[in-house]
Every structure is written in structure tokens, then in C-alpha cells.
C-alpha positions in Angstrom: 0.0 0.0 0.0 2.8 2.4 1.0 4.6 1.6 -2.3 1.5 2.4 -4.3 1.2 5.8 -2.5 4.8 6.6 -3.2 4.5 5.6 -6.8 1.3 7.6 -7.2 3.0 10.7 -5.6 6.0 10.3 -8.0 3.7 10.0 -11.0 1.7 13.1 -9.9 4.9 15.1 -9.4 6.2 14.0 -12.8 2.9 14.9 -14.5 3.0 18.3 -12.8 6.5 19.0 -14.0 5.6 17.9 -17.5 2.5 20.2 -17.4 4.8 23.1 -16.3 7.2 22.2 -19.1 4.3 22.3 -21.7 3.1 25.6 -20.3 6.6 27.1 -20.5 6.9 25.7 -24.0 3.6 27.3 -25.0 4.6 30.6 -23.5 7.9 30.6 -25.5 5.9 29.7 -28.7 3.3 32.4 -28.1 6.1 34.9 -27.6 7.7 33.7 -30.9 4.3 34.3 -32.5 4.7 38.0 -31.7 7.6 38.0 -34.3 5.4 36.1 -36.8 2.6 38.6 -36.4 5.0 41.5 -36.9 6.2 40.1 -40.2 2.8 39.0 -41.5 1.3 42.4 -40.8 4.1 44.4 -42.3 3.3 46.2 -45.5 5.4 43.7 -47.5 3.1 40.9 -46.6 -0.3 42.5 -45.9 -0.4 44.5 -49.2 -1.1 41.2 -51.0 -2.9 39.4 -48.2 -6.1 41.4 -48.6 -9.7 40.9 -47.7 -11.2 42.1 -51.0 -9.8 41.8 -54.5 -7.7 44.9 -54.9 -4.1 44.7 -53.8 -2.4 47.5 -51.9 1.0 49.1 -52.7 3.8 51.1 -51.1 4.6 51.2 -47.4 1.4 53.2 -46.8 -0.8 50.4 -48.2 -2.7 52.5 -50.6 -5.0 50.9 -53.2 -3.0 49.6 -56.2 -3.1 51.9 -59.3 -4.6 50.9 -62.6 -7.6 49.2 -60.9 -5.6 46.0 -60.6 -7.6 43.0 -59.2 -6.9 39.6 -57.8 -8.6 37.3 -60.4 -9.7 33.8 -59.4 -6.2 32.3 -59.4 -4.6 35.4 -57.7 -2.6 36.3 -60.8 -4.7 39.2 -62.0 -7.6 39.7 -64.2 -8.0 38.1 -67.6 -6.1 40.4 -70.0 -4.1 42.1 -67.2 -2.1 39.5 -65.3 0.3 40.7 -62.6 3.3 39.7 -64.8 2.3 42.4 -67.3 4.1 44.9 -65.0 5.9 42.7 -62.4 8.9 40.9 -63.7 10.8 37.9 -62.2 13.1 40.3 -60.2 13.3 43.9 -59.1 14.4 46.4 -61.7 17.7 48.1 -61.2 17.8 50.9 -58.6 18.6 53.3 -61.5 15.0 53.0 -62.6 14.1 55.1 -59.5 11.5 54.6 -56.8 7.9 53.5 -57.5 8.8 51.2 -60.4 6.9 47.9 -60.3 8.9 45.4 -58.1 9.4 41.9 -59.2 9.9 38.3 -57.9 9.2 34.9 -59.3 5.5 34.0 -59.6 4.3 37.5 -58.6 0.7 37.1 -57.5 -1.8 37.3 -54.7 -3.3 34.3 -52.8 -6.1 32.9 -54.9 -9.7 33.9 -54.3 -10.4 30.5 -52.7 -8.1 31.2 -49.8 -7.3 34.9 -49.6 -5.5 34.6 -46.3 -6.4 38.2 -45.5 -4.8 39.4 -42.2 -4.9 43.1 -42.3 -5.9 44.3 -38.8 -6.5 40.9 -37.4 -5.8 40.5 -33.7 -3.1 37.9 -32.9 -5.5 35.1 -32.0 -7.4 35.3 -35.2 -4.2 35.7 -37.3 -2.7 32.7 -35.6 -5.8 30.6 -36.2 -5.9 31.6 -39.9 -2.3 30.8 -40.6 -2.6 27.2 -39.3 -6.1 26.5 -40.7 -5.5 24.3 -43.7 -8.8 25.3 -45.3 -7.6 29.0 -45.4 -3.9 28.6 -45.9 -3.7 26.6 -49.2 -3.8 23.2 -47.4 -0.4 23.6 -45.8 0.6 21.7 -42.7 3.3 23.1 -40.4 6.1 21.5 -42.5 4.8 23.1 -45.7 4.3 26.4 -43.9 7.9 26.4 -42.7 9.1 25.6 -46.2 6.9 28.4 -47.6 8.2 31.1 -45.3 11.8 29.8 -45.6 12.2 29.2 -49.3 9.4 30.7 -51.4 11.0 33.4 -53.7 8.0 35.7 -53.5 8.0 35.5 -49.7 11.8 36.2 -49.7 11.2 39.3 -51.9 9.8 41.0 -48.7 13.4 41.3 -47.4 14.7 42.8 -50.6 11.7 44.8 -51.9 13.6 47.1 -54.2 14.0 50.9 -54.4 11.8 53.0 -52.2 10.3 50.2 -50.1 11.0 49.3 -46.5 11.9 45.6 -46.1 10.1 43.3 -43.6 11.1 44.7 -40.1 12.6 41.4 -38.8 15.7 39.7 -40.3 14.6 36.6 -42.3 16.7 34.2 -40.3 15.2 35.5 -37.0 11.7 35.3 -38.4 12.2 31.7 -39.6 13.7 30.6 -36.3 10.7 32.1 -34.4 8.2 30.7 -36.9 9.7 27.2 -36.4 9.6 27.6 -32.6 5.9 28.5 -32.8 5.1 25.7 -35.4 7.0 23.0 -33.6 5.1 23.7 -30.4 1.9 23.0 -32.3 1.1 26.6 -33.2 -0.4 27.7 -29.9 -2.4 30.9 -30.3 -2.4 33.9 -27.9 -5.5 34.6 -26.0 -7.5 37.7 -26.8 -6.2 40.5 -24.7 -3.5 38.2 -23.4 
């Protein structure tokens, strides 16, 4: 009987320690999500992650000139695809500010999953990023690959003449994104 009580006490202490470890792990992951939010809600990202069908431009996030629209596949309207003006890379700085930037596969998210996060509070942004029905059916491994390697995503850190880059170094962002994702993507509480 005494052995069972001691074993039970040891198990309870072990479970309590493990629960504290998980809570600390979640706290670190939620703290890492602060960095993810800062990146995702910078002009470089949110100008294309829009709730309606008209992209934004410049650091101020003003409506895109020329009445540009998303199109069903995110690559522009029929007859006016994004690649009409946006090349595979940024033009030389000698072209001056406000020339159309470029990166491979320049586009918006498709209409079927807009991933619009302008003004979303942290908990809603977090839920949207990891929701496969709204993120292009990406699991955490695919999300990590997307933010690490996608050339259009990487453009945000080298946006060309007259545009501020994403405010967090890419390697720091990826490290924080991985920390958050590997903890299961815990979301901050509203007001927390």
C-alpha cells in the first residue's frame, strides 16, 4: 500500500513537472508568434494578403493603381495579369522609386483562400495561418518551407528601391516561426 502511494506521488509530481514544461513551451511559442505577427502584418506581406480583391501598394498600403484586381487564381484579371508589370526580379535601382517590383510567380493568394490578415488580432491571425482550409492546405512542415524558401516571400526582405523591407531579419523570423510551429502553433488569448 505504501509503495502504491509513493509511486502515485512520484507520478503526480512527474505529471505536474511535465505540465509546467508544456506551459513554459507554449509561453515561448506564443512569444515567438509576436515576431510572426510583426512580419505577416508588415506592408510587404499584408499589401497582398487582402480581404477584398484589390491589392495595396507602397509602405502606406494605398490601393493599387490601374484598378488591378486579384482574379480567381490570384494572378490578376484576364487580360491584365500581374506579370504584365511585375517581372521575375526587381528592376535596377537606377530606374528610380515606384517602379513595379518583381519576384518569381508574382501574385496574390487565390480567391479560394485569400489569407487576409490586415488588422486581425493575434489570436485570429494565428488561427488563420494554421487553418489548412484557409492557408492553401499547408501543414506546419509546408508552412515552414513556404516562409523559408518561397522566392516571392523572400522578396519581402529585398523589396527594391523606395520600399522598406520586412522589419525582422529573415533568419530570425524563420527561427521564431519554427519555434511556434514545432510547439503545435499555440495561439495567444484575446487580450493576453
